[in-house]
N, CA and C atoms as an extended XYZ file, in Angstrom:
420
Properties=species:S:1:pos:R:3:atomname:S:1:resname:S:1:resid:I:1 pbc="F F F"
N       -58.103     -128.323       46.415 N   UNK     1
C       -57.924     -127.233       47.346 CA  UNK     1
C       -57.313     -126.040       46.627 C   UNK     1
N       -57.873     -124.878       46.864 N   UNK     2
C       -57.355     -123.651       46.268 CA  UNK     2
C       -56.051     -123.236       46.926 C   UNK     2
N       -55.139     -122.738       46.130 N   UNK     3
C       -53.918     -122.157       46.679 CA  UNK     3
C       -53.528     -120.963       45.823 C   UNK     3
N       -52.817     -120.039       46.437 N   UNK     4
C       -52.347     -118.840       45.754 CA  UNK     4
C       -50.843     -118.967       45.600 C   UNK     4
N       -50.376     -118.870       44.368 N   UNK     5
C       -48.958     -119.049       44.070 CA  UNK     5
C       -48.426     -117.750       43.486 C   UNK     5
N       -47.365     -117.232       44.109 N   UNK     6
C       -46.777     -116.001       43.581 CA  UNK     6
C       -46.088     -116.295       42.262 C   UNK     6
N       -46.293     -115.396       41.322 N   UNK     7
C       -45.698     -115.537       39.995 CA  UNK     7
C       -44.360     -114.821       40.025 C   UNK     7
N       -43.307     -115.571       39.804 N   UNK     8
C       -41.965     -115.010       39.820 CA  UNK     8
C       -41.271     -115.265       38.499 C   UNK     8
N       -39.991     -115.031       38.507 N   UNK     9
C       -39.202     -115.180       37.286 CA  UNK     9
C       -39.236     -116.604       36.747 C   UNK     9
N       -39.380     -117.591       37.640 N   UNK    10
C       -39.312     -118.978       37.193 CA  UNK    10
C       -40.683     -119.611       37.013 C   UNK    10
N       -41.741     -118.868       37.309 N   UNK    11
C       -43.091     -119.404       37.149 CA  UNK    11
C       -43.755     -118.688       35.987 C   UNK    11
N       -44.127     -119.450       34.995 N   UNK    12
C       -44.835     -118.890       33.853 CA  UNK    12
C       -46.267     -119.403       33.864 C   UNK    12
N       -47.179     -118.524       33.520 N   UNK    13
C       -48.575     -118.932       33.437 CA  UNK    13
C       -48.797     -119.777       32.195 C   UNK    13
N       -49.578     -120.804       32.355 N   UNK    14
C       -49.901     -121.674       31.222 CA  UNK    14
C       -51.137     -121.180       30.487 C   UNK    14
N       -52.058     -120.549       31.228 N   UNK    15
C       -53.308     -120.099       30.640 CA  UNK    15
C       -53.095     -118.790       29.884 C   UNK    15
N       -53.454     -118.777       28.616 N   UNK    16
C       -53.239     -117.624       27.748 CA  UNK    16
C       -54.008     -116.380       28.213 C   UNK    16
N       -55.235     -116.557       28.662 N   UNK    17
C       -56.057     -115.428       29.115 CA  UNK    17
C       -55.439     -114.790       30.359 C   UNK    17
N       -55.025     -115.627       31.319 N   UNK    18
C       -54.396     -115.100       32.528 CA  UNK    18
C       -53.069     -114.422       32.204 C   UNK    18
N       -52.334     -114.981       31.277 N   UNK    19
C       -51.060     -114.394       30.861 CA  UNK    19
C       -51.281     -113.006       30.260 C   UNK    19
N       -52.295     -112.862       29.431 N   UNK    20
C       -52.627     -111.572       28.822 CA  UNK    20
C       -53.000     -110.541       29.889 C   UNK    20
N       -53.838     -110.949       30.864 N   UNK    21
C       -54.241     -110.047       31.955 CA  UNK    21
C       -53.017     -109.618       32.753 C   UNK    21
N       -52.121     -110.566       33.014 N   UNK    22
C       -50.906     -110.285       33.768 CA  UNK    22
C       -50.039     -109.251       33.051 C   UNK    22
N       -49.845     -109.443       31.767 N   UNK    23
C       -49.010     -108.524       30.999 CA  UNK    23
C       -49.584     -107.111       30.979 C   UNK    23
N       -50.906     -106.994       31.009 N   UNK    24
C       -51.543     -105.681       31.006 CA  UNK    24
C       -51.465     -104.990       32.362 C   UNK    24
N       -51.333     -105.760       33.452 N   UNK    25
C       -51.438     -105.168       34.770 CA  UNK    25
C       -50.176     -105.068       35.595 C   UNK    25
N       -49.135     -105.774       35.226 N   UNK    26
C       -47.952     -105.772       36.079 CA  UNK    26
C       -47.108     -104.522       35.871 C   UNK    26
N       -46.457     -104.103       36.958 N   UNK    27
C       -45.481     -103.021       36.887 CA  UNK    27
C       -44.465     -103.240       38.002 C   UNK    27
N       -43.561     -102.316       38.181 N   UNK    28
C       -42.473     -102.513       39.142 CA  UNK    28
C       -42.949     -102.556       40.594 C   UNK    28
N       -44.153     -102.057       40.880 N   UNK    29
C       -44.651     -102.055       42.254 CA  UNK    29
C       -45.653     -103.180       42.533 C   UNK    29
N       -45.918     -104.019       41.535 N   UNK    30
C       -46.923     -105.060       41.740 CA  UNK    30
C       -46.278     -106.397       42.083 C   UNK    30
N       -47.078     -107.196       42.783 N   UNK    31
C       -46.765     -108.604       42.993 CA  UNK    31
C       -47.947     -109.365       42.429 C   UNK    31
N       -47.659     -110.420       41.714 N   UNK    32
C       -48.677     -111.153       40.983 CA  UNK    32
C       -48.796     -112.573       41.521 C   UNK    32
N       -50.039     -113.042       41.577 N   UNK    33
C       -50.318     -114.383       42.083 CA  UNK    33
C       -51.333     -115.047       41.166 C   UNK    33
N       -51.231     -116.355       41.068 N   UNK    34
C       -52.253     -117.111       40.365 CA  UNK    34
C       -52.975     -118.004       41.368 C   UNK    34
N       -54.281     -118.091       41.206 N   UNK    35
C       -55.083     -119.016       42.013 CA  UNK    35
C       -55.085     -120.340       41.275 C   UNK    35
N       -54.757     -121.396       42.005 N   UNK    36
C       -54.611     -122.716       41.406 CA  UNK    36
C       -55.528     -123.697       42.134 C   UNK    36
N       -56.275     -124.463       41.354 N   UNK    37
C       -57.139     -125.508       41.883 CA  UNK    37
C       -56.763     -126.810       41.212 C   UNK    37
N       -56.281     -127.759       41.993 N   UNK    38
C       -55.867     -129.065       41.462 CA  UNK    38
C       -54.910     -128.921       40.280 C   UNK    38
N       -53.900     -128.092       40.473 N   UNK    39
C       -52.840     -127.829       39.491 CA  UNK    39
C       -53.314     -127.129       38.218 C   UNK    39
N       -54.496     -126.525       38.263 N   UNK    40
C       -55.012     -125.774       37.118 CA  UNK    40
C       -55.172     -124.317       37.521 C   UNK    40
N       -54.607     -123.419       36.730 N   UNK    41
C       -54.727     -121.981       36.985 CA  UNK    41
C       -56.161     -121.536       36.702 C   UNK    41
N       -56.782     -120.863       37.677 N   UNK    42
C       -58.168     -120.440       37.479 CA  UNK    42
C       -58.388     -118.958       37.749 C   UNK    42
N       -57.380     -118.280       38.279 N   UNK    43
C       -57.569     -116.865       38.594 CA  UNK    43
C       -56.252     -116.146       38.768 C   UNK    43
N       -56.376     -114.845       38.970 N   UNK    44
C       -55.212     -113.969       39.034 CA  UNK    44
C       -55.449     -112.872       40.056 C   UNK    44
N       -54.415     -112.552       40.805 N   UNK    45
C       -54.412     -111.400       41.706 CA  UNK    45
C       -53.187     -110.573       41.384 C   UNK    45
N       -53.420     -109.287       41.143 N   UNK    46
C       -52.305     -108.350       40.986 CA  UNK    46
C       -52.454     -107.335       42.106 C   UNK    46
N       -51.454     -107.289       42.980 N   UNK    47
C       -51.480     -106.433       44.166 CA  UNK    47
C       -50.364     -105.408       44.059 C   UNK    47
N       -50.710     -104.159       44.264 N   UNK    48
C       -49.730     -103.081       44.155 CA  UNK    48
C       -49.425     -102.541       45.545 C   UNK    48
N       -48.156     -102.542       45.902 N   UNK    49
C       -47.717     -102.081       47.214 CA  UNK    49
C       -47.375     -100.598       47.133 C   UNK    49
N       -48.254      -99.774       47.711 N   UNK    50
C       -48.025      -98.325       47.736 CA  UNK    50
C       -47.210      -97.911       48.948 C   UNK    50
N       -46.812      -98.875       49.749 N   UNK    51
C       -46.159      -98.560       51.009 CA  UNK    51
C       -47.225      -98.281       52.045 C   UNK    51
N       -46.837      -98.240       53.256 N   UNK    52
C       -47.814      -98.027       54.327 CA  UNK    52
C       -48.462      -96.680       54.195 C   UNK    52
N       -49.693      -96.478       54.561 N   UNK    53
C       -50.556      -97.411       55.277 CA  UNK    53
C       -51.472      -98.238       54.382 C   UNK    53
N       -51.460      -98.014       53.066 N   UNK    54
C       -52.431      -98.731       52.239 CA  UNK    54
C       -51.785      -99.435       51.062 C   UNK    54
N       -52.493     -100.444       50.602 N   UNK    55
C       -52.117     -101.157       49.398 CA  UNK    55
C       -53.242     -101.025       48.396 C   UNK    55
N       -53.027     -101.569       47.223 N   UNK    56
C       -54.000     -101.422       46.153 CA  UNK    56
C       -54.165     -102.748       45.433 C   UNK    56
N       -55.398     -103.216       45.353 N   UNK    57
C       -55.699     -104.410       44.559 CA  UNK    57
C       -55.910     -103.920       43.132 C   UNK    57
N       -54.930     -104.203       42.292 N   UNK    58
C       -55.001     -103.745       40.910 CA  UNK    58
C       -56.008     -104.584       40.122 C   UNK    58
N       -55.975     -105.893       40.373 N   UNK    59
C       -56.911     -106.740       39.633 CA  UNK    59
C       -57.131     -108.067       40.333 C   UNK    59
N       -58.385     -108.479       40.330 N   UNK    60
C       -58.779     -109.847       40.651 CA  UNK    60
C       -59.512     -110.337       39.414 C   UNK    60
N       -59.033     -111.422       38.858 N   UNK    61
C       -59.619     -111.951       37.641 CA  UNK    61
C       -59.819     -113.446       37.812 C   UNK    61
N       -61.024     -113.918       37.497 N   UNK    62
C       -61.354     -115.343       37.582 CA  UNK    62
C       -61.805     -115.797       36.197 C   UNK    62
N       -61.275     -116.917       35.754 N   UNK    63
C       -61.664     -117.445       34.447 CA  UNK    63
C       -63.160     -117.751       34.412 C   UNK    63
N       -63.754     -117.541       33.267 N   UNK    64
C       -65.207     -117.650       33.084 CA  UNK    64
C       -65.781     -118.975       33.610 C   UNK    64
N       -65.130     -120.092       33.348 N   UNK    65
C       -65.655     -121.405       33.750 CA  UNK    65
C       -65.702     -121.607       35.261 C   UNK    65
N       -64.958     -120.804       36.007 N   UNK    66
C       -64.908     -120.985       37.460 CA  UNK    66
C       -65.506     -119.809       38.227 C   UNK    66
N       -66.215     -118.932       37.529 N   UNK    67
C       -66.881     -117.816       38.204 CA  UNK    67
C       -68.119     -118.301       38.935 C   UNK    67
N       -68.526     -117.528       39.915 N   UNK    68
C       -69.731     -117.793       40.720 CA  UNK    68
C       -69.606     -119.061       41.557 C   UNK    68
N       -68.350     -119.396       41.895 N   UNK    69
C       -68.091     -120.563       42.747 CA  UNK    69
C       -67.335     -120.167       44.014 C   UNK    69
N       -67.205     -118.865       44.265 N   UNK    70
C       -66.514     -118.395       45.459 CA  UNK    70
C       -65.036     -118.124       45.271 C   UNK    70
N       -64.519     -118.319       44.058 N   UNK    71
C       -63.093     -118.116       43.819 CA  UNK    71
C       -62.714     -116.640       43.997 C   UNK    71
N       -63.509     -115.728       43.470 N   UNK    72
C       -63.222     -114.302       43.615 CA  UNK    72
C       -63.211     -113.869       45.068 C   UNK    72
N       -64.164     -114.369       45.837 N   UNK    73
C       -64.217     -114.061       47.268 CA  UNK    73
C       -62.970     -114.577       47.970 C   UNK    73
N       -62.550     -115.775       47.611 N   UNK    74
C       -61.357     -116.359       48.214 CA  UNK    74
C       -60.111     -115.548       47.851 C   UNK    74
N       -59.984     -115.176       46.575 N   UNK    75
C       -58.819     -114.383       46.160 CA  UNK    75
C       -58.819     -113.040       46.899 C   UNK    75
N       -59.973     -112.410       47.030 N   UNK    76
C       -60.074     -111.143       47.759 CA  UNK    76
C       -59.610     -111.307       49.200 C   UNK    76
N       -60.041     -112.376       49.852 N   UNK    77
C       -59.621     -112.601       51.241 CA  UNK    77
C       -58.112     -112.822       51.336 C   UNK    77
N       -57.544     -113.498       50.344 N   UNK    78
C       -56.093     -113.708       50.321 CA  UNK    78
C       -55.350     -112.386       50.110 C   UNK    78
N       -55.905     -111.524       49.268 N   UNK    79
C       -55.299     -110.203       49.046 CA  UNK    79
C       -55.290     -109.395       50.337 C   UNK    79
N       -56.377     -109.472       51.089 N   UNK    80
C       -56.460     -108.751       52.361 CA  UNK    80
C       -55.461     -109.303       53.375 C   UNK    80
N       -55.299     -110.610       53.431 N   UNK    81
C       -54.293     -111.214       54.312 CA  UNK    81
C       -52.891     -110.778       53.915 C   UNK    81
N       -52.636     -110.775       52.627 N   UNK    82
C       -51.337     -110.346       52.113 CA  UNK    82
C       -51.073     -108.888       52.500 C   UNK    82
N       -52.088     -108.035       52.339 N   UNK    83
C       -51.953     -106.622       52.704 CA  UNK    83
C       -51.618     -106.472       54.184 C   UNK    83
N       -52.307     -107.211       55.020 N   UNK    84
C       -52.048     -107.150       56.461 CA  UNK    84
C       -50.626     -107.618       56.778 C   UNK    84
N       -50.142     -108.650       56.079 N   UNK    85
C       -48.777     -109.137       56.294 CA  UNK    85
C       -47.747     -108.071       55.930 C   UNK    85
N       -48.079     -107.234       54.955 N   UNK    86
C       -47.181     -106.149       54.557 CA  UNK    86
C       -47.282     -104.947       55.501 C   UNK    86
N       -48.200     -105.020       56.467 N   UNK    87
C       -48.366     -103.931       57.421 CA  UNK    87
C       -49.337     -102.862       56.971 C   UNK    87
N       -50.074     -103.128       55.906 N   UNK    88
C       -51.045     -102.155       55.426 CA  UNK    88
C       -52.265     -102.151       56.342 C   UNK    88
N       -52.790     -100.971       56.599 N   UNK    89
C       -53.977     -100.861       57.451 CA  UNK    89
C       -55.249     -100.719       56.631 C   UNK    89
N       -55.100     -100.534       55.326 N   UNK    90
C       -56.261     -100.483       54.448 CA  UNK    90
C       -55.879     -100.933       53.048 C   UNK    90
N       -56.917     -101.282       52.305 N   UNK    91
C       -56.745     -101.700       50.913 CA  UNK    91
C       -57.715     -100.896       50.067 C   UNK    91
N       -57.244     -100.421       48.920 N   UNK    92
C       -58.091      -99.698       47.977 CA  UNK    92
C       -58.151     -100.476       46.674 C   UNK    92
N       -59.179     -100.170       45.899 N   UNK    93
C       -59.304     -100.766       44.572 CA  UNK    93
C       -60.253      -99.906       43.744 C   UNK    93
N       -60.175     -100.069       42.457 N   UNK    94
C       -61.121      -99.441       41.540 CA  UNK    94
C       -61.940     -100.558       40.915 C   UNK    94
N       -63.243     -100.497       41.117 N   UNK    95
C       -64.129     -101.546       40.613 CA  UNK    95
C       -64.548     -101.231       39.183 C   UNK    95
N       -64.024     -102.040       38.251 N   UNK    96
C       -64.394     -101.923       36.840 CA  UNK    96
C       -64.599     -103.323       36.297 C   UNK    96
N       -65.783     -103.576       35.830 N   UNK    97
C       -66.078     -104.886       35.270 CA  UNK    97
C       -65.494     -104.988       33.869 C   UNK    97
N       -64.806     -106.079       33.615 N   UNK    98
C       -64.257     -106.326       32.282 CA  UNK    98
C       -65.300     -106.924       31.351 C   UNK    98
N       -66.410     -107.379       31.943 N   UNK    99
C       -67.435     -108.067       31.168 CA  UNK    99
C       -68.787     -107.415       31.440 C   UNK    99
N       -69.014     -106.255       30.840 N   UNK   100
C       -70.229     -105.480       31.091 CA  UNK   100
C       -71.502     -106.239       30.730 C   UNK   100
N       -71.405     -107.178       29.787 N   UNK   101
C       -72.586     -107.959       29.417 CA  UNK   101
C       -72.976     -108.959       30.509 C   UNK   101
N       -72.037     -109.293       31.387 N   UNK   102
C       -72.297     -110.235       32.476 CA  UNK   102
C       -72.475     -109.537       33.824 C   UNK   102
N       -71.728     -108.438       34.037 N   UNK   103
C       -71.685     -107.800       35.336 CA  UNK   103
C       -71.375     -106.318       35.151 C   UNK   103
N       -72.294     -105.469       35.562 N   UNK   104
C       -72.066     -104.022       35.429 CA  UNK   104
C       -71.103     -103.544       36.515 C   UNK   104
N       -70.557     -102.358       36.329 N   UNK   105
C       -69.699     -101.764       37.352 CA  UNK   105
C       -70.456     -101.642       38.669 C   UNK   105
N       -71.723     -101.234       38.610 N   UNK   106
C       -72.522     -101.077       39.833 CA  UNK   106
C       -72.722     -102.412       40.540 C   UNK   106
N       -72.933     -103.484       39.776 N   UNK   107
C       -73.056     -104.810       40.383 CA  UNK   107
C       -71.747     -105.221       41.056 C   UNK   107
N       -70.640     -104.921       40.405 N   UNK   108
C       -69.338     -105.242       40.977 CA  UNK   108
C       -69.094     -104.424       42.248 C   UNK   108
N       -69.444     -103.153       42.221 N   UNK   109
C       -69.312     -102.306       43.416 CA  UNK   109
C       -70.147     -102.876       44.554 C   UNK   109
N       -71.368     -103.292       44.251 N   UNK   110
C       -72.237     -103.883       45.282 CA  UNK   110
C       -71.610     -105.154       45.860 C   UNK   110
N       -70.959     -105.949       45.017 N   UNK   111
C       -70.283     -107.158       45.496 CA  UNK   111
C       -69.172     -106.778       46.476 C   UNK   111
N       -68.337     -105.795       46.105 N   UNK   112
C       -67.270     -105.362       47.009 CA  UNK   112
C       -67.842     -104.781       48.303 C   UNK   112
N       -68.930     -104.039       48.201 N   UNK   113
C       -69.556     -103.496       49.402 CA  UNK   113
C       -70.035     -104.617       50.322 C   UNK   113
N       -70.507     -105.715       49.744 N   UNK   114
C       -70.940     -106.854       50.566 CA  UNK   114
C       -69.761     -107.510       51.276 C   UNK   114
N       -68.555     -107.207       50.839 N   UNK   115
C       -67.331     -107.741       51.459 CA  UNK   115
C       -66.692     -106.731       52.407 C   UNK   115
N       -67.400     -105.623       52.684 N   UNK   116
C       -66.910     -104.648       53.656 CA  UNK   116
C       -66.216     -103.434       53.079 C   UNK   116
N       -66.213     -103.288       51.771 N   UNK   117
C       -65.580     -102.127       51.143 CA  UNK   117
C       -66.554     -100.955       51.125 C   UNK   117
N       -65.997      -99.749       51.214 N   UNK   118
C       -66.783      -98.518       51.268 CA  UNK   118
C       -66.393      -97.644       50.082 C   UNK   118
N       -67.393      -97.065       49.441 N   UNK   119
C       -67.143      -96.179       48.292 CA  UNK   119
C       -66.430      -94.906       48.720 C   UNK   119
N       -65.526      -94.471       47.873 N   UNK   120
C       -64.882      -93.177       48.063 CA  UNK   120
C       -65.858      -92.084       47.648 C   UNK   120
N       -65.911      -91.024       48.406 N   UNK   121
C       -66.756      -89.901       48.013 CA  UNK   121
C       -66.042      -89.005       47.014 C   UNK   121
N       -64.724      -89.163       46.910 N   UNK   122
C       -63.938      -88.298       46.036 CA  UNK   122
C       -63.705      -88.874       44.639 C   UNK   122
N       -63.668      -90.209       44.528 N   UNK   123
C       -63.317      -90.825       43.253 CA  UNK   123
C       -64.346      -91.885       42.868 C   UNK   123
N       -64.873      -91.765       41.676 N   UNK   124
C       -65.887      -92.709       41.187 CA  UNK   124
C       -65.289      -94.105       41.010 C   UNK   124
N       -65.982      -95.097       41.533 N   UNK   125
C       -65.567      -96.483       41.367 CA  UNK   125
C       -64.495      -96.953       42.329 C   UNK   125
N       -63.968      -96.040       43.146 N   UNK   126
C       -62.911      -96.403       44.084 CA  UNK   126
C       -63.545      -96.813       45.414 C   UNK   126
N       -63.064      -97.928       45.945 N   UNK   127
C       -63.545      -98.438       47.224 CA  UNK   127
C       -62.350      -98.700       48.126 C   UNK   127
N       -62.620      -98.702       49.428 N   UNK   128
C       -61.557      -98.930       50.404 CA  UNK   128
C       -62.095      -99.763       51.556 C   UNK   128
N       -61.201     -100.553       52.131 N   UNK   129
C       -61.555     -101.340       53.314 CA  UNK   129
C       -60.441     -101.196       54.340 C   UNK   129
N       -60.818     -100.884       55.561 N   UNK   130
C       -59.866     -100.850       56.664 CA  UNK   130
C       -59.657     -102.281       57.134 C   UNK   130
N       -58.414     -102.606       57.402 N   UNK   131
C       -58.077     -103.952       57.842 CA  UNK   131
C       -57.818     -103.953       59.340 C   UNK   131
N       -58.410     -104.885       60.035 N   UNK   132
C       -58.137     -105.054       61.461 CA  UNK   132
C       -56.930     -105.945       61.626 C   UNK   132
N       -56.018     -105.514       62.442 N   UNK   133
C       -54.879     -106.365       62.758 CA  UNK   133
C       -55.216     -107.142       64.021 C   UNK   133
N       -54.678     -108.303       64.150 N   UNK   134
C       -55.015     -109.162       65.303 CA  UNK   134
C       -54.815     -108.439       66.616 C   UNK   134
N       -53.754     -107.661       66.736 N   UNK   135
C       -53.507     -106.948       67.983 CA  UNK   135
C       -54.559     -105.896       68.247 C   UNK   135
N       -55.127     -105.309       67.172 N   UNK   136
C       -56.151     -104.269       67.326 CA  UNK   136
C       -57.453     -104.851       67.856 C   UNK   136
N       -57.736     -106.099       67.545 N   UNK   137
C       -59.029     -106.673       67.918 CA  UNK   137
C       -58.952     -107.490       69.214 C   UNK   137
N       -57.771     -107.609       69.780 N   UNK   138
C       -57.623     -108.401       70.994 CA  UNK   138
C       -58.215     -107.674       72.198 C   UNK   138
N       -58.833     -108.428       73.048 N   UNK   139
C       -59.398     -107.873       74.276 CA  UNK   139
C       -58.610     -108.428       75.438 C   UNK   139
N       -58.107     -107.547       76.295 N   UNK   140
C       -57.322     -108.002       77.462 CA  UNK   140
C       -58.198     -108.201       78.655 C   UNK   140
């Protein structure tokens, strides 16, 4: 079963690739999580809290051996839940593929669009998704 574990002072990543990605992306406004499957680290989420009303997904990274199995989609959904818990009404991200030989930026943008993200007209590669809060979708 997949689980998302927040990376704190007492949790160190065992996977060298994930550790490298973490070191490149963390800052004072980010919260970092590792996706774990059967006690094995397989992915990374770096979420940046810009304060209300929006948050920013700095990075979703899935190890090569576990790509194309739904892990990225799951991490994205967890990021959106986390954003909603923080009171954010939208999430932004910049879609840049780290592996151009496997996935172009346009392919990555299309993937995010299939998950409900909309391209910014002002900034290239930037996408945004409005989040529905449970109270907003309730019908009386």
